[in-house]
C-alpha positions in Angstrom: -2.7 213.7 218.9 -2.9 216.8 221.2 -5.2 216.4 224.2 -8.4 218.4 224.3 -8.3 221.4 226.5 -10.9 222.1 229.2 -13.0 225.2 228.7 -11.7 226.8 231.9 -8.1 226.3 230.9 -8.6 227.6 227.4 -10.5 230.7 228.7 -7.6 231.4 231.1 -5.3 231.5 228.1 -7.6 233.7 226.1 -8.0 236.1 229.0 -4.2 236.4 229.4 -3.8 237.0 225.7 -6.5 239.7 225.7 -4.9 241.4 228.7 -1.6 241.5 226.8 -2.9 242.7 223.4 -5.7 245.1 224.8 -4.8 246.0 228.4 -7.7 247.4 230.4 -5.8 249.2 233.2 -7.2 247.0 236.0 -6.5 243.5 237.3 -9.1 241.2 235.7 -10.0 237.9 237.2 -12.1 235.0 235.8 -14.5 232.8 237.6 -17.1 230.2 236.5 -20.5 230.3 238.3 -23.8 228.6 238.1 -26.6 231.2 237.9 -29.8 229.9 239.4 -31.6 233.0 240.5 -34.5 234.4 238.4 -32.7 237.6 237.5 -29.4 235.8 236.5 -30.5 232.6 234.9 -30.5 234.1 231.3 -27.1 235.7 231.7 -24.1 234.2 229.8 -21.7 236.3 231.8 -21.2 239.5 233.8 -18.6 241.7 235.2 -18.3 243.0 238.8 -15.9 245.2 240.6 -14.1 244.6 243.9 -11.9 247.5 244.8 -9.7 248.2 241.8 -10.1 244.7 240.3 -12.7 243.4 237.9 -14.1 239.9 237.9 -15.6 238.3 234.8 -18.1 235.6 235.8 -19.1 233.0 233.2 -22.4 231.2 233.7 -21.7 227.5 233.2 -25.4 226.8 232.6 -25.4 228.9 229.4 -21.8 228.6 228.4 -21.4 224.8 228.0 -19.5 224.8 224.7 -16.0 226.2 224.0 -17.1 228.6 221.2 -20.0 230.2 223.2 -17.8 230.5 226.3 -14.9 232.2 224.5 -17.3 234.6 222.7 -18.9 235.4 226.1 -15.4 236.0 227.6 -14.6 238.4 224.7 -17.9 240.2 225.3 -17.3 240.6 229.0 -13.6 241.7 228.5 -14.9 244.4 226.2 -16.9 245.7 229.1 -13.7 245.7 231.2 -12.0 247.7 228.6 -14.8 250.3 228.4 -15.3 250.9 232.1 -13.0 253.6 233.5 -11.4 253.3 236.9 -14.3 255.0 238.7 -17.0 252.9 237.0 -18.4 249.7 238.6 -20.9 247.4 237.1 -23.9 248.5 235.0 -25.9 251.2 236.8 -28.9 251.0 234.4 -28.2 254.7 233.5 -25.3 254.1 231.2 -25.7 252.4 227.8 -23.2 249.5 228.4 -23.9 248.2 224.9 -23.6 251.5 223.0 -21.6 252.0 219.8 -18.3 252.4 221.6 -18.8 249.0 223.3 -19.6 247.2 220.0 -16.6 248.9 218.4 -14.3 247.6 221.1 -15.9 244.2 221.1 -15.4 244.0 217.3 -11.7 244.9 217.6 -11.1 242.1 220.1 -13.4 239.6 218.3 -11.6 240.2 215.0 -8.1 240.0 216.6 -9.0 236.7 218.1 -11.0 235.0 215.3 -9.5 236.6 212.1 -6.0 237.8 213.0 -4.4 234.8 214.5 -5.3 235.6 218.1 -6.8 232.1 218.3 -3.4 230.7 217.6 -1.3 233.3 219.6 -3.4 232.7 222.7 -2.3 229.1 222.8 1.1 230.1 224.1 -0.4 231.9 227.2 
């Protein structure tokens, strides 16, 4: 019987798979954080920029199951794909969840869940 994967290990595989099938033009890193502040406590994840790199942070208080964590990772990676090189995190003036975002999210979500991405990502 195969051993159960840790959420962090599986997310690393999924991120590498997404970077391969839908490159975003920047280095993307992954971290797991515990959000305790009042303004962050309801977040499942978020993306920040450091120089030319992007960091996806997953809130371990909200993302405590594999399915929720992977779907959050896909959501945040769609943000990475949408943001151009000059764009940093949400400014409040840009609709970060507009139609283009949901279209990109849908492409990645479908590739993963319905077009064998779930299986392909196991080899990363």
